[in-house]
C-alpha positions in Angstrom: -33.7 5.0 4.1 -34.6 2.7 7.4 -31.5 0.4 8.7 -32.4 -2.4 11.5 -30.4 -4.6 13.1 -31.2 -8.3 12.1 -28.5 -10.7 13.5 -25.3 -11.3 14.7 -22.4 -14.0 13.6 -18.9 -15.2 13.8 -17.9 -17.1 11.0 -19.3 -18.8 7.6 -20.7 -21.0 9.1 -23.5 -18.3 11.3 -23.9 -16.2 8.5 -27.2 -16.4 6.9 -28.3 -18.5 4.0 -26.5 -17.9 1.0 -30.4 -17.5 -0.5 -30.1 -13.8 -1.4 -27.4 -12.1 -3.8 -24.5 -10.3 -1.7 -22.2 -7.9 -2.5 -19.1 -7.3 0.1 -16.7 -4.4 0.7 -12.9 -5.5 1.7 -10.0 -3.4 1.9 -6.9 -2.6 4.2 -7.5 -1.4 8.1 -8.1 2.0 8.0 -9.0 2.5 4.5 -12.5 4.1 5.2 -14.7 1.3 4.6 -17.4 2.1 7.2 -16.9 5.3 6.0 -18.2 4.7 2.4 -20.7 2.2 3.9 -22.2 5.0 5.8 -22.5 7.0 2.8 -23.7 3.9 0.1 -26.8 3.8 2.6 -27.2 7.4 3.5 -27.1 6.5 7.1 -24.0 8.8 9.4 -24.0 6.6 12.2 -24.6 3.0 10.8 -21.1 1.8 11.2 -18.8 3.4 13.8 -15.8 4.9 12.3 -12.3 5.1 13.8 -8.8 6.9 13.2 -7.6 3.6 15.1 -7.0 0.9 12.6 -9.1 -2.4 14.3 -11.5 -0.1 16.3 -14.7 -0.4 13.9 -18.0 -1.9 15.3 -21.6 -0.6 15.9 -22.6 2.3 17.5 -25.1 0.4 19.2 -24.3 -1.5 22.7 -26.9 -4.4 22.0 -25.8 -5.1 18.4 -21.9 -5.8 19.4 -23.3 -7.9 22.4 -24.4 -10.1 19.2 -21.3 -10.9 17.8 -18.7 -9.7 15.3 -21.1 -10.5 11.8 -23.6 -7.5 12.0 -26.5 -7.7 9.9 -28.6 -4.9 9.3 -32.2 -4.7 7.1 -32.5 -1.2 5.3 -35.6 0.0 3.1 -35.0 1.7 -0.2 -37.8 3.0 -2.1 -35.5 3.3 -5.2 -33.3 0.1 -5.7 -35.8 -2.1 -6.1 -33.3 -5.6 -4.4 -32.8 -7.6 -1.7 -29.7 -8.3 -0.9 -27.0 -9.0 1.5 -23.9 -5.9 1.7 -21.1 -7.2 3.5 -18.0 -5.2 5.3 -15.3 -7.6 5.4 -12.8 -7.3 8.5 -10.5 -5.0 7.3 -6.2 -6.9 6.8 -3.2 -5.6 7.3 -3.0 -4.1 10.6 0.3 -4.6 12.1 -0.7 -4.7 15.8 -3.5 -7.9 15.3 -1.9 -11.3 16.3 -0.4 -13.4 13.6 -3.1 -16.0 15.0 -6.0 -13.5 13.8 -4.8 -12.2 10.6 -4.6 -16.1 9.2 -8.2 -16.3 10.9 -9.2 -13.1 8.7 -7.6 -14.6 5.1 -9.0 -18.0 5.8 -12.6 -16.3 6.0 -11.6 -14.5 3.0 -10.2 -17.4 1.0 -13.4 -19.6 2.2 -15.7 -16.8 1.2 -14.6 -15.9 -2.0 -14.3 -19.4 -3.2 -17.4 -20.7 -1.5 -20.0 -17.9 -1.0 -22.7 -19.3 -3.6 -24.6 -15.7 -3.6 -21.9 -13.5 -3.8 -21.9 -11.4 -6.7 -19.5 -8.9 -6.5 -16.1 -8.0 -4.7 -15.6 -4.6 -3.8 -12.1 -3.6 -2.8 -11.4 -0.2 -1.2 -7.7 1.3 -2.1 -6.8 4.1 -0.2 -6.0 6.9 -2.4 -4.0 9.1 -0.7 -1.7 5.7 -1.6 -2.1 3.7 -3.9 -2.1 0.1 -3.9 0.0 -1.3 -1.1 1.5 -4.9 -0.9 -2.0 -5.6 1.7 -4.0 -4.5 -1.5 -1.9 -6.7 -3.8 -1.8 -9.8 -1.9 -5.6 -9.2 -2.1 -6.5 -8.9 -5.5 -4.0 -12.1 -5.3 -6.5 -13.6 -3.2 -9.5 -12.2 -5.0 -8.0 -13.5 -8.4 -7.6 -17.2 -7.1 -10.6 -17.7 -4.9 -12.7 -16.3 -6.9 -12.1 -18.6 -10.2 -12.9 -21.1 -7.9 -17.0 -19.8 -7.3 -19.6 -21.7 -8.9 -20.7 -18.4 -9.6 -19.3 -15.5 -11.4 -18.2 -12.8 -8.9 -17.9 -9.5 -10.5 -14.7 -7.3 -8.8 -14.4 -3.5 -8.6 -11.8 -1.6 -7.1 -12.8 1.4 -5.3 -10.7 4.7 -4.2 -11.3 6.0 -1.2 -11.0 9.6 0.4 -10.1 11.0 -2.6 -11.0 14.8 -1.3 -7.8 14.0 0.6 -5.7 13.8 -2.5 -7.7 15.7 -5.7 -6.9 19.1 -5.8 -9.8 21.5 -4.8 -10.1 22.4 -8.6 -10.4 19.0 -9.6 -12.5 17.9 -7.2 -14.7 20.7 -7.2 -15.4 19.8 -11.0 -16.1 16.6 -10.3 -19.0 17.4 -7.4 -20.2 20.6 -9.7 -19.8 22.6 -6.6 -17.8 26.1 -5.9 -14.2 25.9 -5.3 -13.4 23.8 -2.5 -10.5 24.9 0.6 -6.9 24.8 -0.3 -6.9 22.0 2.4 -8.5 19.2 0.2 -5.1 18.1 -0.2 -3.2 17.5 -4.1 -3.7 14.8 -6.3 -1.1 11.5 -6.2 0.3 11.4 -9.8 -0.1 8.1 -11.4 -2.3 6.2 -8.6 -4.7 5.2 -11.8 -1.9 3.9 -13.3 -0.3 1.8 -10.6 -3.7 0.7 -9.8 -4.2 -1.1 -13.2 -0.5 -2.3 -12.8 -1.1 -3.7 -10.1 -4.3 -5.4 -10.9 -2.6 -6.8 -13.8 0.4 -8.6 -12.3 -2.4 -9.7 -9.5 -3.8 -12.1 -12.4 -6.9 -9.7 -12.0 -8.5 -8.4 -15.3 -6.9 -5.4 -16.3 -10.1 -3.3 -17.1 -11.6 -4.0 -13.9 -13.6 -0.9 -12.8 -11.9 1.7 -10.7 -14.3 4.2 -9.2 -13.8 7.1 -7.0 -15.5 8.1 -4.2 -15.0 10.2 -1.1 -17.2 9.9 1.9 -16.8 13.2 2.8 -18.2 15.0 -0.2 -20.5 11.6 -1.3 -18.1 11.6 -4.7 -18.8 8.3 -6.3 -22.2 7.5 -4.7 -23.8 6.9 -7.6 -21.1 4.9 -9.3 -21.2 2.3 -6.8 -25.1 2.0 -6.9 -24.9 1.6 -10.6 -22.2 -0.9 -10.1 -24.3 -2.9 -7.2 -27.3 -2.6 -9.9 -25.4 -4.5 -12.7 -24.2 -7.0 -10.1 -27.4 -8.2 -8.6 -29.7 -7.3 -11.4 -30.7 -11.3 -10.9 -31.6 -10.7 -7.3 -34.9 -10.6 -5.9 -37.5 -7.7 -6.4 -38.5 -6.4 -3.6 -37.6 -2.9 -1.7 -35.5 -4.3 1.1 -31.7 -4.2 1.5 -29.7 -6.0 4.2 -26.1 -5.0 5.2 -23.6 -7.1 7.1 -21.3 -6.0 9.4 -18.6 -8.1 9.8 -15.6 -7.7 11.9 -13.4 -10.5 14.3 -11.8 -9.8 17.6 
């Protein structure tokens, strides 16, 4: 799978024309968006991953100079759809100035409400904690904003870092692999129930798909692609994927 830089942008106005269907990924800071995008695109170094929230950016210096919204062109021989994949800025990082948080939320609201090409909104939730207050607010924002979008926007919850939450034996069953080390961690009880309850309280559909993923083990990669195909089935049938890396700083 080949990925190349297309352009940089800084706002809704500088995003590409909304002619191609789009799938976006959003969530709290440090939820694992960059790692998930790398896993989905089968690229280890597409998006830089950092343990420090708010520090995600492209590894390529020439890309960073073009602005915080990064577009990459990728060729995928299996999924014959051309679309934009959008990585929205993380929310909830305490050290981000209040004015910047307001700017991010405004962008989220405008994007979800007015981006005509948006087809599916993948919201990432850290499997170690389940939905926290920032996740709840993002669910509410989706429920409120997407209802104003002229197109029907699909919604899916992506539980990340399952290799750190599932027990070794359970994860091994998911992957159909030999048993993993005990350091895989223990599953948090009731995370799925908490997600369902939170979706309902936030005004979202209780039957919203919930996908279990692990960037380390590639658990859930096929499930994410399946939902991408379902949401983008009306896309333009050419073998090219566009990836948009969004970060405001």
